[in-house]
Structures are given as C-alpha cells and as structure tokens.
C-alpha positions as a Python dict, from the first residue, in 0.01 Angstrom:
ca = {
    (1, 'M'): (0, 0, 0),
    (2, 'L'): (-155, -321, -107),
    (3, 'K'): (-312, -536, 202),
    (4, 'K'): (-576, -815, 268),
    (5, 'V'): (-934, -680, 300),
    (6, 'F'): (-1129, -940, 297),
    (7, 'E'): (-1101, -1307, 297),
    (8, 'G'): (-1360, -1549, 287),
    (9, 'S'): (-1467, -1942, 272),
    (10, 'V'): (-1753, -2169, 275),
    (11, 'D'): (-1807, -2488, 453),
    (12, 'Y'): (-1970, -2801, 302),
    (13, 'L'): (-2207, -3014, 549),
    (14, 'Q'): (-2272, -3369, 487),
    (15, 'I'): (-2394, -3641, 747),
    (16, 'L'): (-2571, -3938, 591),
    (17, 'D'): (-2374, -4025, 301),
    (18, 'E'): (-2483, -4186, 21),
    (19, 'N'): (-2435, -4552, 89),
    (20, 'G'): (-2673, -4447, 412),
    (21, 'N'): (-2367, -4393, 674),
    (22, 'I'): (-2382, -4184, 951),
    (23, 'D'): (-2148, -3942, 1083),
    (24, 'A'): (-2181, -3932, 1452),
    (25, 'A'): (-2010, -3656, 1527),
    (26, 'L'): (-2262, -3427, 1314),
    (27, 'L'): (-2575, -3628, 1382),
    (28, 'P'): (-2775, -3409, 1603),
    (29, 'S'): (-2871, -3457, 1909),
    (30, 'Y'): (-3225, -3359, 1911),
    (31, 'L'): (-3296, -3600, 1581),
    (32, 'D'): (-3440, -3923, 1722),
    (33, 'D'): (-3517, -4234, 1491),
    (34, 'A'): (-3938, -4099, 1456),
    (35, 'K'): (-3812, -3814, 1284),
    (36, 'V'): (-3546, -3999, 1044),
    (37, 'V'): (-3853, -4248, 997),
    (38, 'E'): (-4080, -3935, 924),
    (39, 'M'): (-3827, -3783, 660),
    (40, 'Y'): (-3833, -4135, 503),
    (41, 'K'): (-4209, -4147, 460),
    (42, 'L'): (-4251, -3782, 391),
    (43, 'M'): (-4007, -3825, 72),
    (44, 'S'): (-4144, -4086, -42),
    (45, 'F'): (-4488, -3964, -34),
    (46, 'A'): (-4348, -3688, -271),
    (47, 'R'): (-4206, -3925, -493),
    (48, 'A'): (-4486, -4111, -500),
    (49, 'L'): (-4728, -3786, -602),
    (50, 'D'): (-4480, -3708, -879),
    (51, 'A'): (-4545, -4049, -1041),
    (52, 'K'): (-4932, -3954, -1029),
    (53, 'V'): (-4932, -3565, -1131),
    (54, 'L'): (-4634, -3738, -1424),
    (55, 'S'): (-4893, -3997, -1533),
    (56, 'L'): (-5246, -3737, -1503),
    (57, 'Q'): (-5032, -3489, -1727),
    (58, 'R'): (-4908, -3748, -1980),
    (59, 'Q'): (-5295, -3790, -2012),
    (60, 'G'): (-5404, -3465, -2041),
    (61, 'R'): (-5579, -3437, -1667),
    (62, 'V'): (-5363, -3206, -1558),
    (63, 'A'): (-5174, -2883, -1751),
    (64, 'T'): (-4750, -2820, -1757),
    (65, 'Y'): (-4597, -3004, -1421),
    (66, 'A'): (-4219, -2922, -1297),
    (67, 'P'): (-4114, -3313, -1171),
    (68, 'L'): (-3931, -3262, -832),
    (69, 'V'): (-3789, -3636, -805),
    (70, 'G'): (-3426, -3631, -661),
    (71, 'Q'): (-3485, -3346, -499),
    (72, 'E'): (-3687, -3483, -195),
    (73, 'A'): (-3432, -3436, 76),
    (74, 'T'): (-3404, -3097, -14),
    (75, 'Q'): (-3773, -3046, 23),
    (76, 'I'): (-3853, -3241, 329),
    (77, 'G'): (-3557, -3175, 518),
    (78, 'S'): (-3597, -2809, 496),
    (79, 'A'): (-3935, -2806, 560),
    (80, 'L'): (-3990, -3022, 842),
    (81, 'A'): (-3747, -2785, 963),
    (82, 'M'): (-3984, -2498, 997),
    (83, 'R'): (-4112, -2436, 1300),
    (84, 'K'): (-4532, -2405, 1286),
    (85, 'D'): (-4530, -2024, 1272),
    (86, 'D'): (-4239, -2001, 961),
    (87, 'L'): (-4345, -1892, 679),
    (88, 'F'): (-4203, -2025, 320),
    (89, 'V'): (-4213, -1869, -53),
    (90, 'P'): (-4176, -2151, -311),
    (91, 'N'): (-4094, -2177, -680),
    (92, 'F'): (-4244, -2360, -932),
    (93, 'R'): (-4080, -2706, -796),
    (94, 'Q'): (-4156, -2709, -392),
    (95, 'H'): (-4475, -2983, -383),
    (96, 'G'): (-4284, -3140, -162),
    (97, 'V'): (-4209, -2886, 92),
    (98, 'F'): (-4603, -2800, 44),
    (99, 'L'): (-4669, -3219, 116),
    (100, 'A'): (-4442, -3194, 462),
    (101, 'R'): (-4669, -2869, 589),
    (102, 'G'): (-5002, -3015, 521),
    (103, 'M'): (-5133, -2863, 188),
    (104, 'P'): (-5443, -3048, 100),
    (105, 'I'): (-5306, -3314, -207),
    (106, 'D'): (-5676, -3219, -360),
    (107, 'V'): (-5597, -2845, -348),
    (108, 'M'): (-5211, -2949, -515),
    (109, 'V'): (-5410, -3087, -794),
    (110, 'L'): (-5615, -2805, -840),
    (111, 'G'): (-5337, -2586, -918),
    (112, 'W'): (-5203, -2847, -1163),
    (113, 'K'): (-5539, -2861, -1338),
    (114, 'G'): (-5521, -2490, -1399),
    (115, 'F'): (-5803, -2388, -1118),
    (116, 'E'): (-5707, -2053, -927),
    (117, 'E'): (-5842, -2231, -631),
    (118, 'G'): (-5542, -2459, -594),
    (119, 'N'): (-5307, -2146, -514),
    (120, 'I'): (-5543, -2087, -257),
    (121, 'I'): (-5285, -2212, 90),
    (122, 'P'): (-5409, -2271, 367),
    (123, 'K'): (-5273, -2026, 659),
    (124, 'E'): (-5181, -2318, 926),
    (125, 'V'): (-4913, -2406, 553),
    (126, 'G'): (-4798, -2090, 606),
    (127, 'G'): (-4710, -2081, 219),
    (128, 'F'): (-4752, -1837, -56),
    (129, 'P'): (-4848, -1955, -422),
    (130, 'M'): (-4618, -2110, -625),
    (131, 'I'): (-4393, -1830, -837),
    (132, 'I'): (-4368, -1935, -1236),
    (133, 'P'): (-4110, -1621, -1335),
    (134, 'V'): (-3758, -1723, -1270),
    (135, 'S'): (-3600, -1575, -891),
    (136, 'T'): (-3912, -1312, -900),
    (137, 'Q'): (-3990, -1488, -564),
    (138, 'M'): (-3652, -1368, -380),
    (139, 'P'): (-3766, -1039, -297),
    (140, 'H'): (-4105, -1103, -193),
    (141, 'G'): (-3941, -1336, 68),
    (142, 'A'): (-3708, -1093, 185),
    (143, 'G'): (-3972, -846, 187),
    (144, 'I'): (-4230, -1073, 424),
    (145, 'A'): (-3873, -1154, 671),
    (146, 'F'): (-3869, -769, 679),
    (147, 'A'): (-4250, -740, 750),
    (148, 'Q'): (-4188, -1017, 1036),
    (149, 'K'): (-3892, -831, 1171),
    (150, 'Y'): (-4079, -503, 1158),
    (151, 'L'): (-4368, -654, 1358),
    (152, 'K'): (-4164, -792, 1604),
    (153, 'K'): (-4271, -1155, 1550),
    (154, 'D'): (-4036, -1485, 1601),
    (155, 'V'): (-4094, -1555, 1243),
    (156, 'A'): (-3828, -1695, 1006),
    (157, 'V'): (-3906, -1677, 615),
    (158, 'L'): (-3779, -1952, 396),
    (159, 'A'): (-3718, -1882, 43),
    (160, 'Y'): (-3634, -2107, -251),
    (161, 'V'): (-3464, -2043, -571),
    (162, 'G'): (-3278, -2289, -833),
    (163, 'D'): (-2954, -2243, -937),
    (164, 'G'): (-3078, -2094, -1250),
    (165, 'G'): (-3224, -1864, -1020),
    (166, 'T'): (-2916, -1746, -878),
    (167, 'S'): (-2789, -1534, -1168),
    (168, 'E'): (-3114, -1271, -1167),
    (169, 'G'): (-3130, -943, -1087),
    (170, 'D'): (-3407, -1015, -826),
    (171, 'F'): (-3160, -1306, -648),
    (172, 'Y'): (-2881, -1055, -561),
    (173, 'E'): (-3134, -751, -493),
    (174, 'A'): (-3330, -948, -216),
    (175, 'L'): (-2981, -1059, -29),
    (176, 'N'): (-2864, -704, -28),
    (177, 'F'): (-3184, -587, 97),
    (178, 'A'): (-3177, -905, 407),
    (179, 'G'): (-2775, -853, 449),
    (180, 'V'): (-2873, -488, 521),
    (181, 'F'): (-3150, -493, 708),
    (182, 'K'): (-3095, -810, 869),
    (183, 'V'): (-3419, -1012, 851),
    (184, 'P'): (-3499, -1333, 954),
    (185, 'L'): (-3435, -1473, 595),
    (186, 'V'): (-3300, -1860, 472),
    (187, 'A'): (-3204, -1814, 142),
    (188, 'I'): (-3255, -2215, -16),
    (189, 'I'): (-3086, -2287, -352),
    (190, 'E'): (-3194, -2554, -532),
    (191, 'N'): (-2920, -2620, -670),
    (192, 'N'): (-2993, -2934, -958),
    (193, 'Q'): (-2752, -2894, -1202),
    (194, 'W'): (-2943, -2765, -1474),
    (195, 'A'): (-3127, -2495, -1523),
    (196, 'I'): (-3354, -2641, -1798),
    (197, 'S'): (-3108, -2678, -2044),
    (198, 'V'): (-2838, -2472, -1951),
    (199, 'P'): (-2575, -2655, -1723),
    (200, 'R'): (-2457, -2555, -1370),
    (201, 'N'): (-2043, -2508, -1506),
    (202, 'R'): (-2251, -2224, -1754),
    (203, 'Q'): (-2467, -2080, -1526),
    (204, 'S'): (-2168, -1949, -1300),
    (205, 'A'): (-1778, -1962, -1321),
    (206, 'A'): (-1802, -1931, -936),
    (207, 'Q'): (-1723, -2253, -753),
    (208, 'T'): (-1958, -2237, -517),
    (209, 'L'): (-2305, -2148, -524),
    (210, 'A'): (-2323, -2054, -183),
    (211, 'Q'): (-2051, -1794, -186),
    (212, 'K'): (-2278, -1546, -359),
    (213, 'G'): (-2405, -1425, -37),
    (214, 'I'): (-2055, -1352, 56),
    (215, 'A'): (-2077, -1004, -81),
    (216, 'A'): (-2418, -942, 51),
    (217, 'G'): (-2283, -961, 403),
    (218, 'I'): (-2455, -1275, 524),
    (219, 'K'): (-2376, -1635, 668),
    (220, 'V'): (-2343, -1906, 389),
    (221, 'L'): (-2343, -2275, 390),
    (222, 'Q'): (-2302, -2535, 85),
    (223, 'V'): (-2502, -2882, 185),
    (224, 'D'): (-2533, -3233, 76),
    (225, 'G'): (-2894, -3189, -93),
    (226, 'N'): (-2953, -3531, -131),
    (227, 'D'): (-2900, -3588, 218),
    (228, 'V'): (-3215, -3504, 450),
    (229, 'I'): (-3056, -3492, 783),
    (230, 'A'): (-2787, -3199, 708),
    (231, 'V'): (-3074, -3025, 540),
    (232, 'Y'): (-3262, -3035, 809),
    (233, 'K'): (-2958, -2938, 1025),
    (234, 'A'): (-2857, -2650, 808),
    (235, 'V'): (-3196, -2501, 815),
    (236, 'K'): (-3297, -2554, 1110),
    (237, 'D'): (-2968, -2386, 1270),
    (238, 'A'): (-3061, -2100, 1038),
    (239, 'I'): (-3394, -2058, 1129),
    (240, 'D'): (-3271, -2086, 1523),
    (241, 'N'): (-3051, -1811, 1443),
    (242, 'S'): (-3250, -1615, 1203),
    (243, 'K'): (-3296, -1349, 1462),
    (244, 'D'): (-2973, -1219, 1412),
    (245, 'G'): (-2947, -1249, 1006),
    (246, 'P'): (-3011, -1388, 734),
    (247, 'M'): (-2857, -1707, 549),
    (248, 'L'): (-2784, -1871, 207),
    (249, 'I'): (-2791, -2252, 211),
    (250, 'E'): (-2676, -2402, -97),
    (251, 'C'): (-2815, -2755, -153),
    (252, 'V'): (-2638, -2989, -371),
    (253, 'T'): (-2913, -3159, -546),
    (254, 'Y'): (-3015, -3320, -894),
    (255, 'R'): (-3304, -3292, -1134),
    (256, 'M'): (-3346, -3652, -1236),
    (257, 'S'): (-3636, -3608, -1448),
    (258, 'M'): (-3698, -3368, -1679),
    (259, 'H'): (-3727, -2962, -1614),
    (260, 'T'): (-4117, -2996, -1705),
    (261, 'T'): (-4312, -3185, -1884),
    (262, 'A'): (-4257, -2929, -2169),
    (263, 'D'): (-3911, -3053, -2195),
    (264, 'D'): (-3702, -3332, -2292),
    (265, 'P'): (-3335, -3371, -2110),
    (266, 'T'): (-3196, -3642, -2329),
    (267, 'R'): (-3128, -3367, -2593),
    (268, 'Y'): (-2917, -3181, -2376),
    (269, 'R'): (-2769, -3394, -2105),
    (270, 'S'): (-2619, -3813, -2108),
    (271, 'D'): (-2739, -4074, -1955),
    (272, 'D'): (-2431, -4161, -1771),
    (273, 'E'): (-2450, -3829, -1537),
    (274, 'V'): (-2790, -3959, -1471),
    (275, 'E'): (-2691, -4260, -1360),
    (276, 'V'): (-2410, -4120, -1163),
    (277, 'W'): (-2664, -3947, -919),
    (278, 'K'): (-2876, -4225, -965),
    (279, 'K'): (-2609, -4372, -674),
    (280, 'R'): (-2685, -4061, -478),
    (281, 'D'): (-3058, -4118, -441),
    (282, 'P'): (-3176, -3922, -133),
    (283, 'I'): (-3451, -4178, -56),
    (284, 'M'): (-3214, -4477, -95),
    (285, 'R'): (-2975, -4331, 145),
    (286, 'V'): (-3262, -4331, 442),
    (287, 'R'): (-3346, -4639, 349),
    (288, 'T'): (-3043, -4792, 361),
    (289, 'Y'): (-3038, -4588, 722),
    (290, 'L'): (-3298, -4747, 894),
    (291, 'N'): (-3282, -5118, 738),
    (292, 'A'): (-2910, -5133, 900),
    (293, 'K'): (-3100, -4973, 1249),
    (294, 'N'): (-3390, -5270, 1204),
    (295, 'L'): (-3624, -4959, 1134),
    (296, 'W'): (-3754, -5043, 855),
    (297, 'N'): (-3851, -5360, 644),
    (298, 'D'): (-4017, -5464, 371),
    (299, 'S'): (-4389, -5494, 537),
    (300, 'L'): (-4353, -5149, 666),
    (301, 'E'): (-4257, -5048, 311),
    (302, 'S'): (-4557, -5215, 171),
    (303, 'Q'): (-4806, -5066, 406),
    (304, 'M'): (-4702, -4770, 365),
    (305, 'Q'): (-4691, -4772, -17),
    (306, 'N'): (-5042, -4877, -16),
    (307, 'E'): (-5147, -4602, 228),
    (308, 'Q'): (-4994, -4327, 32),
    (309, 'K'): (-5108, -4446, -271),
    (310, 'K'): (-5493, -4436, -167),
    (311, 'A'): (-5450, -4075, -33),
    (312, 'I'): (-5290, -3984, -405),
    (313, 'D'): (-5578, -4133, -588),
    (314, 'D'): (-5839, -3991, -311),
    (315, 'A'): (-5739, -3697, -372),
    (316, 'V'): (-5722, -3671, -746),
    (317, 'E'): (-6056, -3843, -722),
    (318, 'K'): (-6201, -3554, -528),
    (319, 'A'): (-5998, -3289, -738),
    (320, 'E'): (-6157, -3411, -1078),
    (321, 'K'): (-6518, -3386, -937),
    (322, 'F'): (-6446, -2985, -876),
    (323, 'V'): (-6648, -2736, -1030),
    (324, 'P'): (-6510, -2385, -1008),
    (325, 'D'): (-6809, -2110, -899),
    (326, 'P'): (-6810, -1869, -1231),
    (327, 'K'): (-6855, -1561, -1013),
    (328, 'S'): (-6471, -1639, -904),
    (329, 'I'): (-6349, -1505, -1245),
    (330, 'F'): (-6529, -1122, -1178),
    (331, 'E'): (-6511, -1131, -801),
    (332, 'H'): (-6101, -1067, -726),
    (333, 'V'): (-6055, -842, -1070),
    (334, 'Y'): (-6064, -535, -865),
    (335, 'S'): (-6105, -364, -501),
    (336, 'F'): (-6464, -299, -563),
    (337, 'M'): (-6670, -459, -888),
    (338, 'P'): (-6744, -221, -1157),
    (339, 'Q'): (-7092, -181, -1269),
    (340, 'T'): (-6976, -335, -1638),
    (341, 'L'): (-6819, -635, -1481),
    (342, 'K'): (-7115, -724, -1224),
    (343, 'E'): (-7321, -712, -1557),
    (344, 'E'): (-7067, -985, -1755),
    (345, 'M'): (-7076, -1188, -1449),
    (346, 'D'): (-7511, -1166, -1405),
    (347, 'Y'): (-7498, -1258, -1767),
    (348, 'A'): (-7237, -1564, -1729),
    (349, 'V'): (-7420, -1632, -1432),
    (350, 'E'): (-7796, -1677, -1553),
    (351, 'S'): (-7727, -1817, -1879),
    (352, 'N'): (-7497, -2101, -1756),
    (353, 'F'): (-7221, -1990, -1980),
    (354, 'F'): (-6970, -2192, -1831),
    (355, 'M'): (-7146, -2502, -1788),
    (356, 'E'): (-7276, -2471, -2164),
    (357, 'K'): (-6930, -2400, -2277),
    (358, 'K'): (-6762, -2744, -2059),
}
C-alpha cells in the first residue's frame, strides 16, 4: 500500500512592494497613517544609529559591531507588533528591536564599548541580553515561552535567529519543544541571505527556511522582510494567536553591509548583488508611499534627521563619560562572595587599581 500521509505548503506575504505600491486588500484595517509614519521614523532612526556606531568602531571608540542596515523593516515591524508585556530574545543584531522597545541608546553604546552594564535591560523594554553564539538563544526563547504558559500569563515571546542559525541543532530543538508543548513562541528568521560568507543556497537545499517549522508541527509563513507593513501584520497575527501555539516566520531581507566590522563582504559577494537589493530598500519604499499620500516631505525629513542626530550624539557623549564601578566585576560572580574574592575586591578599590591602569 502506498498513500500520501502529509502534504504541506508555505504562504508568502507582501503588502508594500519595492516601488511603494500598497496591496489595499491585504492592508490591515487597524493600521493607520500615524503608525506607518512611526514605522518610517524608527527605521530611519535605526539606520542613523547604525551609521554612527559603525563610525565609532572605525575610530576605535567601540568594539566589534554587527551592522543592521537593510534589515530595518524586519526589526521595526516585529517590535512594533509586540504588546506591552511581550518579551523578546535577540541574537547580536537586534538593536532596531531594542530601539523600538525604548532601550536607552547610551546603554546600548555601553554594550558596544564592552561594558557589562550595557547588558542590563530595563524591565519595560522586555528584552534579554544580546547573544553572540549562533542560535543558542532559541532554546532560551522556547523555555521562556513555556514559563509564560505555565504561569498562565498572556505573554508572547519573540525569538530572533539568522538564516545560518537555522542549521544549528539549537534551532530544531527549540522548535520541536515549542511545537510539542504549544508554547507562545514567535520564532523570527532574519534571512539576510548570508551567514558571514556562506550564502543562503549553501545553507540549505530547502526551498524556504520557513518550511523547517512544518516538521515541528507549527504554523509557518514567509514574509517580504523588507516590507515593514507585512512584517508588522504577520507578527501581530502570530502574537494574537500565540495562546494556541507557536509560529515560525521567515523574513526575507538582505544584509547590505558587512556581517560584523571584522568582516570584508567584498571578498565573497558581488557589487551587482548588493545593487539589486538596494532597489528593494525597506526605508525608501515607505518614504515613497508616505510621499504619495502627502504624509511626508523634505521639511519633515530634515527635522527628523536633526532630532535623531542630536539624540544619538547626546547618548554617545553620555556613554563616553561612563566610569564603571570596580566592584561590579566581583559582585556577580557567585551567589555569595567568598572571602578570597572579597579581599581582592577590597584591594582593587582601596588601591585605586583600576584608575591607575586606565
């Protein structure tokens, strides 16, 4: 006997195309003009912050940095879809999400400068510290989502992973756990086409990355990750239905800059490829749409840029005046402080050891 026991498919969603044209039939009725303007401002803010931090890194004023340019729609769209109490688990490139959720910019800069204080996330932001090891945040996200269900809280958890991270065992284990226990997890793949120097077509032979969730028995969707409205709708719908179980959303976007400042993308990809994706710029398509509706103009653009530049410059200035408390490297090592460690701490403080070495 031979019979078909399973057949699956993956839908693709785009609402605002690369030319700024809207699919009115798919435009959410709850999305007003003011929200689209907010999306545009935050996407522009994220890109301006990105340019500033990249400049600081090249000056030796911050450490290794992972630019987000090109991925603003995925991050801002998903962040704005979150409710007040929802939580998110990032990897190392989600500063757009942090920005949209109200993370103080000066604290983010501290993190890029290498201070642990930059990983102290205010409770109202609803985020967890950035994770560097690839995909290890996914089991964290599934576990945190399980806790929300166990505590009977109406809280969804967003967990972000790159296309390269979907090849890791942590990714599959997290999805499998989430599917079995039907936890309120929204897993978001930022498919930016490159896992450092490994292209998407060498990462997986699967036609989509979204379909990897089908094997875990969870709902899946592929979205134009450069369409902030489509991302917003997809994530909002997933959050609204998260009590029924998890969802995997693949956001197809592009990393227009380097993987990190330690990387040279010109060694492994062509300028022609980058130029093709520049025409799909997530910010410009929203600007085109807003201009067509007379919701934006050059004067508003100039005012926004000036305000954002000042906010970023002020935050950098504040971060660069930061002086760490020398006790901080001793106080959070153990649940209690052994006498030997206390003696080291007392010596460091009393001898002004850190100030002398500065």
